[in-house]
C-alpha positions in Angstrom: -75.7 19.6 -56.1 -77.6 17.9 -53.3 -80.9 19.0 -51.9 -81.3 19.5 -48.2 -83.8 17.2 -46.4 -87.3 18.7 -45.9 -87.9 20.5 -42.6 -89.6 18.3 -40.0 -93.3 18.8 -39.3 -93.8 21.0 -36.2 -95.8 19.3 -33.6 -97.7 20.8 -30.6 -98.8 18.4 -27.9 -101.7 19.3 -25.6 -101.3 17.6 -22.2 -98.2 16.2 -20.4 -99.7 13.7 -18.0 -99.1 10.0 -18.5 -100.3 9.8 -22.1 -98.5 13.0 -23.2 -95.2 12.5 -21.3 -94.8 8.7 -21.5 -96.4 7.9 -24.9 -96.7 10.8 -27.3 -93.8 13.0 -26.5 -91.1 10.3 -26.7 -92.6 8.8 -29.8 -92.9 12.1 -31.6 -89.4 13.1 -30.6 -87.8 10.0 -32.0 -89.7 9.9 -35.3 -87.8 11.2 -38.3 -89.7 13.9 -40.0 -91.4 15.2 -36.8 -90.2 17.7 -34.2 -91.8 18.3 -30.8 -92.0 22.1 -30.7 -94.4 22.9 -27.9 -96.4 21.3 -25.1 -99.5 22.8 -23.5 -99.3 22.3 -19.7 -99.7 24.8 -16.9 -98.6 22.4 -14.2 -95.3 23.6 -12.7 -94.0 20.1 -12.0 -94.9 18.9 -15.5 -93.2 22.0 -17.1 -90.1 21.2 -15.2 -90.3 17.6 -16.3 -90.8 18.8 -19.9 -87.7 21.1 -19.7 -85.6 18.1 -18.5 -86.9 15.5 -21.0 -87.4 17.7 -24.1 -85.4 20.9 -23.7 -86.1 21.9 -27.3 -89.8 22.1 -26.7 -91.4 25.2 -25.2 -94.2 25.1 -22.7 -97.5 26.9 -23.5 -100.0 27.8 -20.8 -103.3 27.1 -22.6 -104.7 25.6 -25.8 -105.9 29.1 -26.7 -102.3 30.2 -26.8 -101.5 27.4 -29.1 -104.3 28.2 -31.5 -103.4 31.9 -31.5 -100.0 30.8 -32.8 -101.4 28.1 -35.1 -99.2 29.2 -38.0 -96.2 28.1 -36.1 -97.3 24.5 -36.1 -98.3 21.7 -38.5 -99.7 19.1 -36.2 -101.6 19.1 -32.9 -101.7 16.0 -30.7 -104.4 15.9 -28.1 -103.5 13.9 -25.0 -105.7 15.7 -22.5 -108.7 14.4 -20.5 -111.4 12.7 -22.6 -114.0 15.4 -22.1 -111.7 17.9 -23.9 -111.0 15.8 -27.0 -114.0 17.0 -29.0 -113.6 20.8 -28.4 -109.9 20.8 -28.8 -110.0 18.7 -32.0 -112.6 20.9 -33.4 -110.5 24.0 -32.7 -107.4 22.4 -34.2 -109.2 21.4 -37.4 -110.7 24.8 -37.8 -107.2 26.3 -37.4 -106.1 24.1 -40.3 -103.8 21.8 -38.3 -103.5 18.1 -38.8 -104.9 16.6 -35.7 -104.1 13.4 -33.7 -106.5 12.6 -30.8 -105.8 10.0 -28.1 -108.7 7.5 -27.8 -111.6 7.8 -27.5 -112.0 10.4 -30.3 -115.0 11.8 -28.5 -117.5 10.8 -25.8 -120.1 9.7 -28.3 -120.3 8.2 -31.8 -122.5 11.1 -32.9 -119.8 13.7 -31.8 -117.1 11.6 -33.4 -119.0 11.4 -36.7 -119.4 15.2 -36.7 -115.7 15.6 -36.1 -114.9 13.3 -39.0 -117.2 15.4 -41.2 -115.5 18.6 -40.2 -112.1 17.1 -41.0 -113.4 15.9 -44.4 -115.0 19.2 -45.3 -111.8 21.1 -44.6 -109.5 18.5 -46.2 -107.5 18.3 -42.9 -105.9 15.2 -41.6 -107.6 13.6 -38.5 -106.5 10.4 -36.9 -106.8 8.6 -33.6 -103.9 7.2 -31.5 -105.0 3.5 -31.4 -101.5 2.5 -30.4 -102.5 -1.1 -29.4 -102.8 -2.0 -33.1 -99.1 -2.1 -32.8 -98.9 -4.3 -29.7 -96.7 -7.3 -30.1 -99.5 -9.9 -29.5 -101.9 -8.1 -31.9 -99.3 -7.9 -34.6 -98.6 -11.6 -34.2 -102.2 -12.8 -34.3 -102.9 -10.6 -37.2 -100.0 -12.2 -39.1 -101.1 -15.7 -38.2 -104.6 -15.0 -39.4 -103.4 -13.5 -42.7 -101.1 -16.5 -43.2 -104.0 -18.9 -42.7 -102.2 -20.6 -39.8 -105.5 -20.8 -37.7 -107.7 -21.7 -40.6 -111.2 -20.1 -40.5 -111.4 -18.2 -37.2 -114.7 -18.5 -35.3 -113.8 -17.1 -31.8 -111.6 -14.3 -30.6 -111.0 -13.8 -26.9 -109.1 -10.7 -25.7 -108.4 -9.3 -22.3 -106.9 -6.2 -20.6 -107.1 -7.0 -16.9 -105.5 -5.3 -14.0 -105.7 -5.4 -10.2 -106.3 -1.9 -8.8 -108.8 -2.5 -6.1 -108.7 1.0 -4.7 -109.9 3.9 -6.9 -107.4 6.6 -7.5 -108.1 10.3 -7.7 -108.4 11.7 -11.2 -110.9 12.4 -13.9 -111.1 8.7 -15.0 -112.8 7.9 -11.7 -115.5 10.7 -12.0 -119.1 9.7 -12.5 -120.1 12.5 -15.0 -120.7 10.8 -18.3 -119.0 13.8 -20.1 -115.7 12.6 -18.6 -116.0 9.2 -20.4 -114.2 7.6 -17.5 -114.2 4.0 -16.4 -112.5 1.0 -17.9 -115.0 0.5 -20.8 -114.0 3.7 -22.5 -110.3 3.3 -21.5 -109.1 -0.2 -22.2 -112.4 -1.2 -23.8 -111.7 1.2 -26.6 -108.6 -0.8 -27.5 -110.3 -4.2 -27.2 -113.2 -3.2 -29.5 -110.9 -1.5 -32.0 -108.7 -4.6 -32.3 -111.7 -6.9 -32.8 -113.1 -4.6 -35.5 -109.8 -4.3 -37.2 -109.4 -8.1 -37.4 -113.0 -9.2 -38.1 -114.9 -6.3 -39.4 -118.3 -4.8 -38.5 -120.5 -6.0 -35.6 -124.1 -7.1 -35.9 -125.0 -7.7 -32.3 -123.6 -6.6 -28.9 -124.2 -8.2 -25.5 -122.4 -6.8 -22.4 -122.1 -7.0 -18.6 -120.7 -3.8 -17.1 -120.3 -3.4 -13.4 -118.8 -1.2 -10.7 -117.2 -3.6 -8.2 -114.7 -1.6 -6.1 -115.7 0.0 -2.8 -116.1 3.7 -3.3 -116.0 3.5 -7.1 -118.5 5.4 -9.2 -117.5 4.4 -12.6 -117.4 1.0 -14.3 -114.3 -1.1 -13.4 -115.3 -4.6 -14.8 -116.8 -5.4 -18.2 -117.4 -8.2 -20.5 -118.5 -7.8 -24.1 -119.8 -10.4 -26.6 -119.7 -9.2 -30.2 -121.1 -11.1 -33.2 -119.4 -9.9 -36.3 -121.2 -9.8 -39.6 -118.4 -12.2 -40.8 -119.7 -14.8 -38.3 -116.8 -14.5 -35.9 -117.6 -14.0 -32.2 -115.4 -11.8 -30.1 -115.4 -12.1 -26.3 -113.7 -9.2 -24.6 -112.9 -8.5 -21.0 -111.6 -5.4 -19.3 -111.2 -5.1 -15.6 -109.5 -3.1 -12.8 -110.3 -5.8 -10.3 -108.8 -9.0 -11.6 -106.3 -10.4 -9.1 -105.3 -13.2 -11.5 -105.5 -12.1 -15.2 -106.6 -14.6 -17.9 -104.8 -15.0 -21.1 -104.2 -11.9 -23.1 -105.4 -13.6 -26.3 -107.0 -16.8 -27.2 -108.0 -17.2 -30.9 -109.7 -20.3 -32.2 -109.9 -21.5 -35.8 -110.9 -24.7 -37.5 -107.2 -25.6 -38.1 -105.5 -24.3 -34.9 -105.7 -22.0 -32.0 -103.3 -19.4 -30.6 -102.9 -18.7 -26.9 -100.9 -15.8 -25.4 -100.2 -14.6 -21.9 -98.5 -11.4 -20.8 -98.6 -7.8 -21.9 -96.7 -6.0 -24.6 -93.5 -4.5 -23.0 -93.7 -1.1 -24.7 -95.9 0.6 -22.1 -93.7 -0.5 -19.3 -90.6 0.6 -21.2 -92.0 4.0 -22.0 -93.1 4.5 -18.4 -89.6 3.6 -17.2 -88.1 6.2 -19.5 -86.7 3.9 -22.2 -87.0 5.2 -25.7 -87.0 3.8 -29.2 -83.5 4.0 -30.6 -81.7 3.7 -27.3 -79.6 0.9 -28.7 -81.7 -1.9 -27.4 -84.1 -3.8 -29.7 -87.5 -2.1 -29.3 -90.7 -4.0 -28.4 -89.1 -7.4 -28.0 -90.4 -9.5 -25.1 -88.7 -12.3 -23.3 -89.1 -15.8 -24.8 -91.0 -17.1 -21.7 -94.0 -15.0 -22.8 -94.2 -16.2 -26.4 -97.5 -17.7 -27.3 -98.6 -21.2 -28.4 -100.0 -22.2 -31.8 -101.6 -25.5 -32.5 -104.2 -28.0 -31.2 -104.6 -30.3 -28.1 -102.7 -32.9 -30.2 -99.8 -30.9 -31.4 -98.6 -27.4 -30.6 -95.5 -25.2 -30.7 -94.2 -22.0 -29.3 -94.4 -19.0 -31.7 -92.1 -16.1 -31.3 -94.0 -12.9 -30.8 -93.5 -10.2 -33.4 -91.9 -7.1 -31.8 -94.3 -4.4 -30.7 -94.0 -1.2 -32.8 -95.7 1.9 -31.4 -93.2 4.1 -33.3 -94.9 2.9 -36.5 -97.9 5.1 -35.7 -96.0 8.4 -35.9 -93.8 7.1 -38.8 -97.0 6.5 -40.7 -98.3 10.0 -39.6 -95.2 11.6 -41.0 -95.6 9.7 -44.2 -99.2 10.7 -44.6 -98.4 14.4 -44.0 -95.6 14.2 -46.7 -97.6 12.3 -49.3 -101.2 13.0 -48.7 -101.9 9.3 -48.2 -104.4 8.1 -45.5 -103.4 8.5 -41.9 -102.3 5.5 -39.7 -105.9 5.1 -38.3 -109.0 6.0 -40.1 -111.0 8.3 -37.8 -114.2 6.6 -38.9 -112.9 3.5 -37.3 -113.2 5.4 -34.0 -116.9 6.1 -34.8 -117.5 2.4 -35.2 -115.8 1.6 -31.9 -117.8 4.2 -30.0 -121.0 2.8 -31.6 -120.2 -0.6 -30.2 -119.3 0.8 -26.7 -122.6 2.7 -26.6 -124.5 -0.5 -27.6 -122.6 -2.3 -24.8 -123.9 0.3 -22.3 -127.5 -0.2 -23.5 -127.1 -3.9 -23.4 -125.8 -4.0 -19.9 -128.5 -1.5 -18.7 -131.3 -3.6 -20.2 -130.0 -7.1 -20.0 -130.6 -7.6 -23.7 -128.6 -8.2 -26.8 -128.5 -5.0 -28.9 -128.6 -5.3 -32.7 -126.6 -2.8 -34.8 -127.8 -1.6 -38.2 
């Protein structure tokens, strides 16, 4: 007698903008053990898009409708504007639902810490969608460091730079601090999370944060210099006004360095409607973008590890089934927000900020 496989975990997604439709929905729908059951969106165009892309998922008008039917779901994924992350996550946890929040977890470290405390007190899973831990370049450099290929690392340089000289309409361009708009909280959240993941806690933060574009009211150009307790220094850039981007990564050790240009292909593939499991190897970049490992005397091209965003939701399904830790510890998001807040203080005062 054979037993039937366990029923998939029922997932409700809040938000069907870029994050919800291009990232979360396709990754959820292609993960064994998960099923996209419902999406909260009142926008008629997005509801029509949902019906076409995920006909098995029903559309809900409001988060309140979702929480009124909480017993019909196992997981809530929050992919709505930043200012809604905290109240929606709080409501989801109080409803007893495992909760995934797109970064940033909240608009302040204090709020994020309180949310982690709520999840802990209720014994409910809380995690943060830090998908760029599964970028191809980050996976590669993490492997090289773990293998000792670089020796003792002393400097980590990382960039997410774009050229979008004209502000677009939308909440990310609003000045209200409650929106947590601007590039620091957007791409900066990824940069800081990656640095902390590789090199641990930060002791000091220096930052230069600017608003450069005509008509812009939020930061669009930032540089952060972090000194880790380990002694490594991380230099991080994020910009919406970089007509020529610098290298995506440059990592320097006492044995070798690693230099990498170009972005992980997964975002572009997801935006274009390609999905994991379509029959084409996922997350594989062209050889011309592979990085270089070595010194000024001798170097060689290193094949980039495939990017693997699907690993986040696979790890989530595993955590739900086994009770093991989630793919991203939510307290990591508190640490990231603490650094981002210190960066704002540093830029405002022109000083280096020490962290406890």
